[in-house]
PAKE-813621 format. One record per residue (C-alpha): x, y, z; residue in one letter. Coordinates in Angstrom, 3 decimals. Example, Ala and Ser with C-alpha at 12.3 -4.5 7.8 and 13.67 -1.06 7.14 Angstrom:
<rs>
<r east="12.300" north="-4.500" up="7.800" code="A"/>
<r east="13.670" north="-1.060" up="7.140" code="S"/>
</rs>
This chain:
<rs>
<r east="-4.681" north="-18.487" up="-19.414" code="M"/>
<r east="-7.697" north="-19.088" up="-17.065" code="P"/>
<r east="-7.856" north="-22.468" up="-15.334" code="I"/>
<r east="-11.158" north="-24.364" up="-16.097" code="R"/>
<r east="-12.343" north="-26.799" up="-13.453" code="L"/>
<r east="-14.723" north="-29.747" up="-14.017" code="Y"/>
<r east="-16.936" north="-31.492" up="-11.600" code="R"/>
<r east="-15.461" north="-34.912" up="-10.867" code="A"/>
<r east="-17.880" north="-37.837" up="-10.923" code="P"/>
<r east="-16.317" north="-39.573" up="-7.904" code="S"/>
<r east="-18.001" north="-39.484" up="-4.492" code="A"/>
<r east="-14.539" north="-39.849" up="-2.895" code="V"/>
<r east="-13.355" north="-36.701" up="-4.652" code="L"/>
<r east="-16.477" north="-34.786" up="-3.382" code="A"/>
<r east="-15.598" north="-35.896" up="0.106" code="A"/>
<r east="-12.021" north="-34.683" up="-0.394" code="L"/>
<r east="-13.258" north="-31.376" up="-1.515" code="C"/>
<r east="-15.340" north="-31.026" up="1.531" code="A"/>
<r east="-12.225" north="-31.677" up="3.726" code="F"/>
<r east="-9.883" north="-29.730" up="1.342" code="W"/>
<r east="-11.741" north="-26.695" up="-0.030" code="P"/>
<r east="-8.529" north="-24.629" up="-0.394" code="T"/>
<r east="-6.661" north="-26.981" up="-2.580" code="A"/>
<r east="-9.837" north="-27.904" up="-4.598" code="A"/>
<r east="-10.058" north="-24.317" up="-5.928" code="T"/>
<r east="-6.746" north="-24.606" up="-7.814" code="A"/>
<r east="-5.559" north="-21.321" up="-6.495" code="R"/>
<r east="-2.766" north="-19.408" up="-8.184" code="V"/>
<r east="-0.810" north="-17.046" up="-5.989" code="G"/>
<r east="-3.375" north="-17.286" up="-3.273" code="G"/>
<r east="-6.229" north="-15.909" up="-5.462" code="D"/>
<r east="-9.711" north="-17.353" up="-5.423" code="P"/>
<r east="-10.644" north="-19.928" up="-8.106" code="G"/>
<r east="-14.076" north="-20.582" up="-9.655" code="P"/>
<r east="-15.183" north="-23.130" up="-7.018" code="I"/>
<r east="-14.892" north="-20.392" up="-4.404" code="D"/>
<r east="-18.184" north="-18.923" up="-6.051" code="A"/>
<r east="-21.134" north="-19.262" up="-3.705" code="Q"/>
<r east="-24.842" north="-19.097" up="-4.175" code="V"/>
<r east="-26.184" north="-16.215" up="-2.097" code="V"/>
<r east="-29.845" north="-16.358" up="-3.092" code="D"/>
<r east="-32.185" north="-18.306" up="-5.229" code="V"/>
<r east="-34.921" north="-16.308" up="-7.049" code="V"/>
<r east="-38.123" north="-18.309" up="-6.854" code="T"/>
<r east="-40.703" north="-15.610" up="-7.587" code="D"/>
<r east="-42.863" north="-16.753" up="-10.488" code="P"/>
<r east="-42.836" north="-13.291" up="-11.998" code="R"/>
<r east="-39.181" north="-13.484" up="-12.660" code="I"/>
<r east="-38.408" north="-15.988" up="-15.434" code="T"/>
<r east="-36.287" north="-13.841" up="-17.837" code="Q"/>
<r east="-34.169" north="-11.845" up="-15.390" code="A"/>
<r east="-31.663" north="-9.636" up="-17.414" code="S"/>
<r east="-29.980" north="-6.919" up="-15.453" code="G"/>
<r east="-28.592" north="-6.956" up="-11.886" code="L"/>
<r east="-27.665" north="-4.108" up="-9.547" code="A"/>
<r east="-26.853" north="-3.882" up="-5.889" code="A"/>
<r east="-28.294" north="-1.357" up="-3.444" code="G"/>
<r east="-25.805" north="0.654" up="-1.498" code="E"/>
<r east="-25.892" north="-1.522" up="1.675" code="N"/>
<r east="-26.134" north="-4.784" up="-0.124" code="G"/>
<r east="-29.402" north="-5.862" up="1.495" code="R"/>
<r east="-31.320" north="-5.175" up="-1.699" code="I"/>
<r east="-30.584" north="-6.471" up="-5.183" code="L"/>
<r east="-32.444" north="-5.085" up="-8.163" code="Y"/>
<r east="-33.460" north="-7.053" up="-11.315" code="S"/>
<r east="-35.929" north="-6.790" up="-14.224" code="H"/>
<r east="-37.403" north="-8.875" up="-17.018" code="E"/>
<r east="-36.266" north="-8.343" up="-20.599" code="D"/>
<r east="-37.839" north="-7.832" up="-24.087" code="S"/>
<r east="-41.384" north="-6.488" up="-23.833" code="G"/>
<r east="-42.330" north="-8.138" up="-20.558" code="R"/>
<r east="-43.146" north="-6.584" up="-17.216" code="S"/>
<r east="-42.287" north="-2.962" up="-16.570" code="T"/>
<r east="-41.673" north="-3.616" up="-12.913" code="D"/>
<r east="-38.136" north="-3.429" up="-11.300" code="V"/>
<r east="-37.990" north="-6.070" up="-8.618" code="Y"/>
<r east="-36.198" north="-5.323" up="-5.322" code="A"/>
<r east="-34.926" north="-8.624" up="-3.947" code="L"/>
<r east="-34.448" north="-8.810" up="-0.165" code="G"/>
<r east="-33.676" north="-11.672" up="2.160" code="A"/>
<r east="-33.522" north="-15.171" up="0.554" code="K"/>
<r east="-34.069" north="-13.696" up="-2.877" code="G"/>
<r east="-37.677" north="-12.816" up="-2.172" code="K"/>
<r east="-39.235" north="-9.731" up="-3.693" code="V"/>
<r east="-39.517" north="-7.050" up="-1.033" code="Q"/>
<r east="-40.902" north="-4.306" up="-3.223" code="F"/>
<r east="-41.439" north="-3.473" up="-6.890" code="T"/>
<r east="-41.043" north="-0.152" up="-8.794" code="V"/>
<r east="-43.608" north="0.073" up="-11.587" code="R"/>
<r east="-42.482" north="2.097" up="-14.551" code="L"/>
<r east="-44.768" north="3.359" up="-17.427" code="P"/>
<r east="-46.621" north="0.772" up="-19.488" code="A"/>
<r east="-44.834" north="0.255" up="-22.851" code="G"/>
<r east="-41.452" north="1.496" up="-21.598" code="S"/>
<r east="-39.830" north="-2.014" up="-21.879" code="N"/>
<r east="-39.395" north="-2.571" up="-25.508" code="Q"/>
<r east="-36.206" north="-4.548" up="-24.627" code="D"/>
<r east="-34.728" north="-3.833" up="-21.158" code="W"/>
<r east="-31.330" north="-5.485" up="-21.045" code="E"/>
<r east="-29.271" north="-4.091" up="-18.184" code="D"/>
<r east="-29.371" north="-1.755" up="-15.304" code="M"/>
<r east="-27.239" north="0.125" up="-12.816" code="A"/>
<r east="-27.609" north="1.554" up="-9.327" code="A"/>
<r east="-25.022" north="4.329" up="-8.610" code="V"/>
<r east="-24.278" north="7.235" up="-6.256" code="R"/>
<r east="-24.236" north="10.626" up="-8.054" code="L"/>
<r east="-22.478" north="13.859" up="-7.102" code="R"/>
<r east="-24.151" north="15.402" up="-4.127" code="G"/>
<r east="-24.872" north="11.866" up="-2.622" code="G"/>
<r east="-28.116" north="11.127" up="-4.498" code="R"/>
<r east="-28.537" north="7.473" up="-5.547" code="R"/>
<r east="-30.273" north="6.685" up="-8.777" code="A"/>
<r east="-31.237" north="3.556" up="-10.753" code="I"/>
<r east="-30.788" north="3.436" up="-14.531" code="Y"/>
<r east="-32.560" north="1.000" up="-16.856" code="L"/>
<r east="-31.159" north="0.334" up="-20.304" code="G"/>
<r east="-33.908" north="-0.140" up="-22.946" code="D"/>
<r east="-31.033" north="-0.894" up="-25.331" code="I"/>
<r east="-31.847" north="-4.428" up="-26.886" code="G"/>
<r east="-32.939" north="-4.864" up="-30.507" code="D"/>
<r east="-36.346" north="-6.353" up="-29.483" code="A"/>
<r east="-35.776" north="-8.705" up="-32.394" code="L"/>
<r east="-38.435" north="-11.353" up="-31.622" code="V"/>
<r east="-41.227" north="-8.823" up="-30.964" code="A"/>
<r east="-40.404" north="-6.793" up="-34.059" code="R"/>
<r east="-40.314" north="-9.885" up="-36.279" code="K"/>
<r east="-43.698" north="-10.857" up="-34.884" code="T"/>
<r east="-45.200" north="-7.403" up="-35.532" code="S"/>
<r east="-43.283" north="-7.066" up="-38.835" code="H"/>
<r east="-41.602" north="-3.897" up="-37.710" code="K"/>
<r east="-38.211" north="-2.703" up="-38.924" code="S"/>
<r east="-35.143" north="-2.668" up="-36.660" code="G"/>
<r east="-34.899" north="-0.085" up="-33.874" code="R"/>
<r east="-33.283" north="3.201" up="-34.645" code="R"/>
<r east="-33.910" north="4.706" up="-31.250" code="E"/>
<r east="-33.115" north="3.426" up="-27.848" code="F"/>
<r east="-33.550" north="4.916" up="-24.336" code="R"/>
<r east="-32.363" north="4.925" up="-20.796" code="V"/>
<r east="-34.776" north="5.425" up="-17.876" code="L"/>
<r east="-33.574" north="6.948" up="-14.591" code="K"/>
<r east="-35.289" north="7.301" up="-11.251" code="F"/>
<r east="-34.253" north="7.830" up="-7.612" code="A"/>
<r east="-33.406" north="4.700" up="-5.690" code="E"/>
<r east="-36.261" north="3.950" up="-3.170" code="P"/>
<r east="-35.636" north="3.587" up="0.550" code="A"/>
<r east="-34.255" north="0.119" up="1.296" code="T"/>
<r east="-36.991" north="-0.579" up="3.820" code="D"/>
<r east="-39.800" north="-0.046" up="1.238" code="S"/>
<r east="-42.415" north="-2.780" up="0.754" code="T"/>
<r east="-45.208" north="-3.377" up="-1.831" code="G"/>
<r east="-45.446" north="-1.325" up="-4.959" code="E"/>
<r east="-43.401" north="1.837" up="-4.971" code="V"/>
<r east="-44.063" north="4.718" up="-7.287" code="T"/>
<r east="-40.842" north="5.975" up="-8.908" code="P"/>
<r east="-39.729" north="9.470" up="-8.107" code="T"/>
<r east="-37.679" north="11.803" up="-10.305" code="G"/>
<r east="-38.363" north="9.597" up="-13.368" code="L"/>
<r east="-36.636" north="10.717" up="-16.563" code="E"/>
<r east="-36.397" north="9.162" up="-19.982" code="T"/>
<r east="-33.415" north="9.826" up="-22.278" code="Y"/>
<r east="-33.596" north="8.984" up="-26.042" code="R"/>
<r east="-30.525" north="7.469" up="-27.678" code="L"/>
<r east="-29.295" north="6.969" up="-31.127" code="R"/>
<r east="-26.062" north="5.730" up="-32.541" code="Y"/>
<r east="-23.971" north="8.418" up="-34.214" code="A"/>
<r east="-23.287" north="6.153" up="-37.151" code="D"/>
<r east="-26.964" north="5.855" up="-37.873" code="G"/>
<r east="-27.099" north="2.102" up="-37.356" code="A"/>
<r east="-30.441" north="0.379" up="-37.279" code="V"/>
<r east="-31.248" north="-2.666" up="-35.222" code="G"/>
<r east="-27.939" north="-2.738" up="-33.300" code="R"/>
<r east="-28.261" north="-5.033" up="-30.280" code="N"/>
<r east="-26.756" north="-4.165" up="-26.904" code="A"/>
<r east="-27.069" north="-5.843" up="-23.479" code="E"/>
<r east="-24.566" north="-3.820" up="-21.409" code="T"/>
<r east="-25.200" north="-0.544" up="-19.716" code="L"/>
<r east="-22.478" north="1.120" up="-17.715" code="L"/>
<r east="-23.218" north="4.205" up="-15.604" code="V"/>
<r east="-20.205" north="5.914" up="-14.042" code="Q"/>
<r east="-20.581" north="6.711" up="-10.267" code="P"/>
<r east="-20.376" north="10.454" up="-9.521" code="G"/>
<r east="-20.742" north="11.674" up="-13.081" code="T"/>
<r east="-23.674" north="9.544" up="-14.203" code="G"/>
<r east="-21.959" north="9.247" up="-17.611" code="R"/>
<r east="-23.702" north="6.521" up="-19.634" code="V"/>
<r east="-21.921" north="3.949" up="-21.785" code="F"/>
<r east="-23.353" north="1.139" up="-23.914" code="V"/>
<r east="-21.545" north="-2.005" up="-25.209" code="V"/>
<r east="-23.091" north="-3.622" up="-28.245" code="N"/>
<r east="-23.361" north="-7.509" up="-28.344" code="K"/>
<r east="-21.463" north="-9.487" up="-30.972" code="T"/>
<r east="-22.127" north="-13.028" up="-31.816" code="E"/>
<r east="-18.674" north="-14.327" up="-32.805" code="N"/>
<r east="-14.965" north="-13.707" up="-32.243" code="A"/>
<r east="-14.542" north="-12.132" up="-35.616" code="Q"/>
<r east="-16.860" north="-9.301" up="-34.623" code="Q"/>
<r east="-15.388" north="-6.897" up="-32.093" code="R"/>
<r east="-17.625" north="-5.171" up="-29.612" code="A"/>
<r east="-17.486" north="-1.408" up="-29.126" code="S"/>
<r east="-17.797" north="0.947" up="-26.285" code="L"/>
<r east="-20.297" north="3.683" up="-27.074" code="W"/>
<r east="-20.420" north="6.834" up="-25.037" code="E"/>
<r east="-23.360" north="9.134" up="-24.370" code="A"/>
<r east="-22.957" north="12.853" up="-23.840" code="P"/>
<r east="-21.620" north="13.991" up="-20.439" code="S"/>
<r east="-25.108" north="15.460" up="-19.712" code="S"/>
<r east="-28.189" north="13.646" up="-21.039" code="L"/>
<r east="-30.939" north="15.834" up="-22.463" code="N"/>
<r east="-34.471" north="14.544" up="-21.632" code="P"/>
<r east="-35.994" north="16.768" up="-24.296" code="Q"/>
<r east="-33.970" north="15.708" up="-27.392" code="G"/>
<r east="-32.071" north="12.770" up="-28.887" code="V"/>
<r east="-28.683" north="11.911" up="-27.288" code="N"/>
<r east="-26.060" north="10.558" up="-29.722" code="L"/>
<r east="-23.914" north="7.609" up="-28.757" code="L"/>
<r east="-20.438" north="7.987" up="-30.229" code="R"/>
<r east="-17.935" north="5.065" up="-30.716" code="N"/>
<r east="-15.360" north="5.644" up="-27.907" code="A"/>
<r east="-13.436" north="2.437" up="-28.351" code="F"/>
<r east="-14.109" north="-0.099" up="-31.252" code="P"/>
<r east="-12.079" north="-3.093" up="-30.110" code="D"/>
<r east="-13.344" north="-4.713" up="-26.999" code="L"/>
<r east="-12.226" north="-8.378" up="-26.484" code="P"/>
<r east="-15.670" north="-9.555" up="-25.411" code="V"/>
<r east="-17.934" north="-11.740" up="-27.476" code="T"/>
<r east="-21.641" north="-11.968" up="-26.671" code="R"/>
<r east="-21.413" north="-9.253" up="-23.865" code="A"/>
<r east="-24.582" north="-9.665" up="-21.712" code="S"/>
<r east="-24.057" north="-7.290" up="-18.809" code="G"/>
<r east="-21.680" north="-4.943" up="-17.124" code="G"/>
<r east="-21.134" north="-2.518" up="-14.297" code="A"/>
<r east="-18.834" north="-0.024" up="-12.690" code="F"/>
<r east="-17.488" north="-0.788" up="-9.157" code="S"/>
<r east="-19.197" north="1.388" up="-6.450" code="P"/>
<r east="-16.345" north="3.804" up="-6.380" code="T"/>
<r east="-15.880" north="3.806" up="-10.170" code="G"/>
<r east="-12.371" north="2.452" up="-9.985" code="D"/>
<r east="-13.090" north="-0.603" up="-12.097" code="R"/>
<r east="-15.415" north="-1.873" up="-14.810" code="V"/>
<r east="-16.675" north="-5.361" up="-15.476" code="V"/>
<r east="-18.322" north="-6.796" up="-18.607" code="I"/>
<r east="-19.431" north="-10.352" up="-18.811" code="R"/>
<r east="-20.232" north="-12.914" up="-21.363" code="D"/>
<r east="-21.601" north="-16.434" up="-21.068" code="D"/>
<r east="-18.824" north="-17.782" up="-18.733" code="D"/>
<r east="-16.279" north="-15.142" up="-18.122" code="T"/>
<r east="-16.232" north="-11.750" up="-16.615" code="A"/>
<r east="-13.588" north="-9.152" up="-17.871" code="Y"/>
<r east="-12.432" north="-6.644" up="-15.354" code="V"/>
<r east="-10.447" north="-3.454" up="-15.948" code="W"/>
<r east="-9.021" north="-0.815" up="-13.674" code="W"/>
<r east="-10.121" north="2.717" up="-14.672" code="I"/>
<r east="-7.077" north="4.970" up="-14.582" code="N"/>
<r east="-7.278" north="8.733" up="-14.677" code="D"/>
<r east="-11.046" north="8.585" up="-15.047" code="N"/>
<r east="-10.551" north="7.773" up="-18.701" code="D"/>
<r east="-12.918" north="4.888" up="-19.431" code="V"/>
<r east="-12.167" north="4.435" up="-23.066" code="A"/>
<r east="-8.422" north="4.528" up="-22.681" code="K"/>
<r east="-8.645" north="2.101" up="-19.680" code="S"/>
<r east="-10.626" north="-0.378" up="-21.541" code="L"/>
<r east="-8.019" north="-0.491" up="-24.322" code="A"/>
<r east="-5.806" north="-2.311" up="-21.879" code="E"/>
<r east="-5.858" north="-6.049" up="-21.395" code="K"/>
<r east="-8.537" north="-7.082" up="-18.832" code="P"/>
<r east="-8.338" north="-9.671" up="-16.062" code="E"/>
<r east="-10.497" north="-12.662" up="-16.920" code="E"/>
<r east="-12.558" north="-14.154" up="-13.982" code="V"/>
<r east="-14.302" north="-17.483" up="-14.679" code="L"/>
<r east="-17.992" north="-17.596" up="-13.753" code="L"/>
<r east="-19.974" north="-20.560" up="-12.560" code="P"/>
<r east="-21.995" north="-22.418" up="-14.972" code="Q"/>
<r east="-25.444" north="-20.797" up="-15.550" code="Q"/>
<r east="-28.436" north="-21.539" up="-17.543" code="K"/>
<r east="-28.216" north="-18.316" up="-19.438" code="Q"/>
<r east="-25.891" north="-15.886" up="-17.701" code="G"/>
<r east="-27.147" north="-12.277" up="-17.981" code="E"/>
<r east="-26.374" north="-9.638" up="-15.275" code="G"/>
<r east="-23.404" north="-8.772" up="-13.347" code="V"/>
<r east="-22.586" north="-6.242" up="-10.669" code="T"/>
<r east="-20.108" north="-5.638" up="-7.857" code="F"/>
<r east="-20.722" north="-6.206" up="-4.259" code="T"/>
<r east="-20.897" north="-2.938" up="-2.268" code="P"/>
<r east="-17.462" north="-3.566" up="-0.755" code="D"/>
<r east="-15.976" north="-4.125" up="-4.205" code="G"/>
<r east="-14.356" north="-7.452" up="-3.354" code="H"/>
<r east="-16.671" north="-9.686" up="-5.401" code="A"/>
<r east="-19.078" north="-9.927" up="-8.410" code="L"/>
<r east="-22.696" north="-11.033" up="-8.332" code="L"/>
<r east="-24.220" north="-12.691" up="-11.348" code="V"/>
<r east="-27.633" north="-13.832" up="-12.269" code="N"/>
<r east="-29.309" north="-15.901" up="-15.054" code="S"/>
<r east="-32.501" north="-16.092" up="-17.133" code="E"/>
<r east="-34.799" north="-18.975" up="-16.187" code="G"/>
<r east="-37.098" north="-19.898" up="-13.309" code="S"/>
<r east="-35.654" north="-20.561" up="-9.920" code="G"/>
<r east="-32.200" north="-19.370" up="-10.823" code="Q"/>
<r east="-29.395" north="-18.810" up="-8.204" code="P"/>
<r east="-27.581" north="-15.496" up="-7.756" code="I"/>
<r east="-23.916" north="-16.236" up="-7.346" code="W"/>
<r east="-21.082" north="-14.372" up="-5.488" code="R"/>
<r east="-17.761" north="-14.670" up="-7.319" code="V"/>
<r east="-14.581" north="-13.430" up="-5.348" code="P"/>
<r east="-12.264" north="-11.234" up="-7.397" code="L"/>
<r east="-8.604" north="-12.179" up="-7.656" code="P"/>
<r east="-6.127" north="-9.669" up="-5.964" code="S"/>
<r east="-5.163" north="-8.224" up="-9.271" code="S"/>
<r east="-8.571" north="-6.565" up="-9.640" code="V"/>
<r east="-9.680" north="-6.558" up="-5.986" code="N"/>
<r east="-10.506" north="-3.234" up="-4.233" code="A"/>
<r east="-7.800" north="-3.971" up="-1.616" code="V"/>
<r east="-5.111" north="-3.529" up="-4.307" code="R"/>
<r east="-3.828" north="-0.354" up="-5.989" code="T"/>
<r east="-3.908" north="-0.718" up="-9.830" code="P"/>
<r east="-0.482" north="-1.224" up="-11.439" code="L"/>
<r east="0.675" north="0.963" up="-14.243" code="P"/>
<r east="-0.368" north="-0.257" up="-17.664" code="A"/>
<r east="1.265" north="-3.523" up="-18.828" code="R"/>
<r east="3.494" north="-3.777" up="-15.670" code="Q"/>
<r east="4.090" north="-7.230" up="-14.368" code="S"/>
<r east="3.512" north="-7.999" up="-10.576" code="T"/>
<r east="6.918" north="-9.740" up="-10.289" code="G"/>
<r east="7.499" north="-11.582" up="-7.031" code="G"/>
<r east="5.452" north="-14.341" up="-5.484" code="T"/>
<r east="6.074" north="-14.055" up="-1.740" code="G"/>
<r east="2.462" north="-13.979" up="-0.418" code="N"/>
<r east="1.275" north="-16.354" up="-3.042" code="G"/>
<r east="3.796" north="-18.917" up="-2.025" code="Q"/>
<r east="2.904" north="-18.681" up="1.604" code="D"/>
<r east="-0.694" north="-19.210" up="0.795" code="T"/>
<r east="0.096" north="-22.154" up="-1.429" code="T"/>
<r east="2.202" north="-23.817" up="1.343" code="L"/>
<r east="-0.565" north="-23.377" up="3.793" code="I"/>
<r east="-3.072" north="-24.838" up="1.314" code="A"/>
<r east="-0.778" north="-27.844" up="0.608" code="L"/>
<r east="-0.322" north="-28.445" up="4.390" code="A"/>
<r east="-4.053" north="-28.357" up="4.990" code="V"/>
<r east="-4.645" north="-30.526" up="1.940" code="G"/>
<r east="-2.193" north="-33.060" up="3.183" code="G"/>
<r east="-3.977" north="-33.395" up="6.466" code="V"/>
<r east="-7.329" north="-33.740" up="4.515" code="A"/>
<r east="-5.976" north="-36.487" up="2.437" code="V"/>
<r east="-4.857" north="-38.425" up="5.421" code="L"/>
<r east="-8.114" north="-37.926" up="7.178" code="L"/>
<r east="-10.065" north="-38.981" up="4.057" code="A"/>
<r east="-7.827" north="-42.014" up="3.497" code="A"/>
<r east="-8.261" north="-43.031" up="7.098" code="G"/>
<r east="-12.074" north="-42.830" up="6.769" code="L"/>
<r east="-12.011" north="-44.876" up="3.587" code="I"/>
<r east="-9.802" north="-47.482" up="5.216" code="G"/>
<r east="-12.080" north="-47.565" up="8.188" code="Y"/>
<r east="-15.121" north="-48.246" up="5.910" code="H"/>
<r east="-13.150" north="-50.959" up="3.955" code="V"/>
<r east="-12.272" north="-52.697" up="7.245" code="R"/>
<r east="-15.835" north="-52.444" up="8.405" code="R"/>
<r east="-17.166" north="-54.084" up="5.173" code="R"/>
<r east="-14.591" north="-56.915" up="5.403" code="S"/>
</rs>
């Protein structure tokens, strides 16, 4: 069961945490805890108030994001300090309800960005008195050079029409997964309560830009409620899907995505956000990046526990890790450092008490 941490009201505890960061994370077996999450950027551009998807450029110096549901058709490339370095303008009207995105390396070394126009556009359709969406789409274009500036024209732009094989109308989805190498597209629909199980929907192995591509239900029982974003790791060895406060991470074994997602995921607690939306892996695969809707929102870096970190080889399905050697060593070190910190903090507090008396 994940450990949830709460912010203590005491200034003394805050001082202790400053001296004792290792113990304050409540580590288990040496793994990072939620307090290890760090703000890497704050997005202050006034054009970005409803950020939805998030994707990382290959070298990590650029992060891509976009607005959702009928807003701008610009893809924003965020550079240093979360500032917009360049934008990619896509055709007017193409954003009925952009909900997620991916940036991946395909076979042959080409890198591409995918945008998932996969939301139900519920608010806009109610306002215009239109029926629920029957057809959705994915837009794909070549990733621009990372030193681009200003407004960039997309190259190699293609649009793929999608429909659900069961004929569903108005199904809402906010998670787009694109497999590195193959470019295989998956969609995860969003459910609103625990009694509704999300499904993994799989597009054809080769998308047809001329016709309609059917999404078939590849796995109907994902343990994620209110899925708002997802991503493959850069090498395709893992998948993450997030909800409001938790990221669920699976190892992908034998290149079988549906079978792998039938296994129990590792749960990684996320920092509190205004309205958490996007998630992606860092280029080195050791951490997650998450963003949120709202103005002036931070982008957080969340370290991954060793059980789903890129430095570990995935265990066979349902096999326990067994021993605790390294974890015990780390815990002992943390306790030793923590003990010193307590003594230092106590000495400081005593010093101030004596000063006041």
